[in-house]
One Martini backbone bead per residue (centre of mass of N, CA, C, O) as a GRO file, in nm:
protein
   92
    1MET     BB    1   0.099   0.035   0.018
    2LYS     BB    2   0.046   0.356   0.010
    3THR     BB    3   0.062   0.634   0.196
    4PRO     BB    4  -0.208   0.771   0.111
    5HIS     BB    5  -0.385   0.522   0.177
    6VAL     BB    6  -0.321   0.504   0.475
    7ALA     BB    7  -0.417   0.786   0.551
    8ALA     BB    8  -0.707   0.755   0.446
    9SER     BB    9  -0.782   0.514   0.625
   10ALA     BB   10  -0.732   0.648   0.897
   11LEU     BB   11  -0.933   0.879   0.859
   12ALA     BB   12  -1.186   0.704   0.816
   13ALA     BB   13  -1.174   0.560   1.088
   14ALA     BB   14  -1.191   0.811   1.269
   15LEU     BB   15  -1.465   0.911   1.163
   16ALA     BB   16  -1.629   0.658   1.230
   17LEU     BB   17  -1.587   0.666   1.537
   18GLY     BB   18  -1.720   0.941   1.580
   19LEU     BB   19  -2.005   0.854   1.481
   20VAL     BB   20  -2.057   0.631   1.683
   21SER     BB   21  -2.037   0.798   1.946
   22GLN     BB   22  -2.259   0.997   1.866
   23ALA     BB   23  -2.489   0.788   1.841
   24GLN     BB   24  -2.475   0.688   2.134
   25ALA     BB   25  -2.537   0.959   2.269
   26GLN     BB   26  -2.817   0.994   2.140
   27ASP     BB   27  -2.942   0.730   2.243
   28LYS     BB   28  -2.923   0.794   2.551
   29THR     BB   29  -3.103   1.061   2.538
   30ALA     BB   30  -3.363   0.880   2.428
   31LYS     BB   31  -3.357   0.772   2.728
   32GLU     BB   32  -3.500   0.596   3.017
   33LYS     BB   33  -3.567   0.513   3.329
   34CYS     BB   34  -3.765   0.213   3.418
   35PHE     BB   35  -3.969   0.121   3.678
   36GLY     BB   36  -4.150  -0.192   3.724
   37ILE     BB   37  -4.123  -0.357   3.412
   38VAL     BB   38  -3.947  -0.599   3.473
   39LYS     BB   39  -3.829  -0.892   3.390
   40ALA     BB   40  -3.688  -1.161   3.475
   41GLY     BB   41  -3.353  -1.106   3.371
   42GLN     BB   42  -3.404  -0.785   3.223
   43ASN     BB   43  -3.219  -0.595   3.341
   44ASP     BB   44  -2.973  -0.327   3.306
   45CYS     BB   45  -2.902  -0.300   3.625
   46ALA     BB   46  -2.894  -0.189   3.910
   47ASN     BB   47  -3.059  -0.165   4.200
   48LEU     BB   48  -3.185   0.015   4.460
   49SER     BB   49  -3.080  -0.177   4.706
   50GLY     BB   50  -2.797  -0.333   4.615
   51SER     BB   51  -2.813  -0.662   4.568
   52HIS     BB   52  -2.717  -0.570   4.278
   53SER     BB   53  -2.488  -0.481   3.971
   54CYS     BB   54  -2.638  -0.633   3.729
   55ALA     BB   55  -2.739  -0.750   3.451
   56GLY     BB   56  -2.985  -1.004   3.473
   57GLN     BB   57  -3.064  -1.018   3.817
   58SER     BB   58  -3.347  -1.039   3.829
   59SER     BB   59  -3.609  -1.236   4.015
   60LYS     BB   60  -3.868  -1.055   3.937
   61ASP     BB   61  -4.150  -0.935   3.834
   62ASN     BB   62  -4.207  -0.596   3.868
   63ASP     BB   63  -3.988  -0.469   4.028
   64VAL     BB   64  -3.946  -0.155   4.166
   65GLY     BB   65  -3.609  -0.174   4.171
   66GLU     BB   66  -3.623  -0.224   3.870
   67TRP     BB   67  -3.458  -0.157   3.545
   68LYS     BB   68  -3.499   0.010   3.219
   69PHE     BB   69  -3.453   0.111   2.907
   70VAL     BB   70  -3.646   0.365   2.745
   71ALA     BB   71  -3.822   0.556   2.571
   72LYS     BB   72  -3.876   0.867   2.585
   73GLY     BB   73  -4.205   0.886   2.732
   74SER     BB   74  -4.289   0.554   2.782
   75CYS     BB   75  -4.316   0.466   3.080
   76LYS     BB   76  -4.607   0.535   3.171
   77ALA     BB   77  -4.748   0.363   2.946
   78ALA     BB   78  -4.609   0.091   3.081
   79GLY     BB   79  -4.634   0.137   3.410
   80GLY     BB   80  -4.409   0.310   3.517
   81LEU     BB   81  -4.128   0.453   3.699
   82SER     BB   82  -3.955   0.662   3.850
   83GLN     BB   83  -3.705   0.688   4.068
   84GLU     BB   84  -3.860   0.848   4.285
   85GLU     BB   85  -4.113   0.668   4.288
   86ALA     BB   86  -3.967   0.401   4.357
   87LYS     BB   87  -3.848   0.491   4.628
   88ALA     BB   88  -4.118   0.556   4.765
   89LYS     BB   89  -4.246   0.271   4.727
   90ALA     BB   90  -4.015   0.106   4.874
   91LYS     BB   91  -4.064   0.240   5.165
   92LYS     BB   92  -4.363   0.110   5.220
   0.00000   0.00000   0.00000
């Protein structure tokens, strides 16, 4: 390969990586945590009580302390709770 081709390939790769990270950032902003709608084993990360810290470790359906990312604005329609609502409900 000639030097200009190597440089062009490197530049294309760098630009592609920038686009991927930008797309991931936009994807995260278009989602919100939704508590209380998770099926057992399908949570996205740690629960409110701190009894586990990994995805996929929820043990029962619709546990108020478990959450998953959903499209922003769709949590209430799915019957879910915000983090503040879930904390208040868990204290009861």
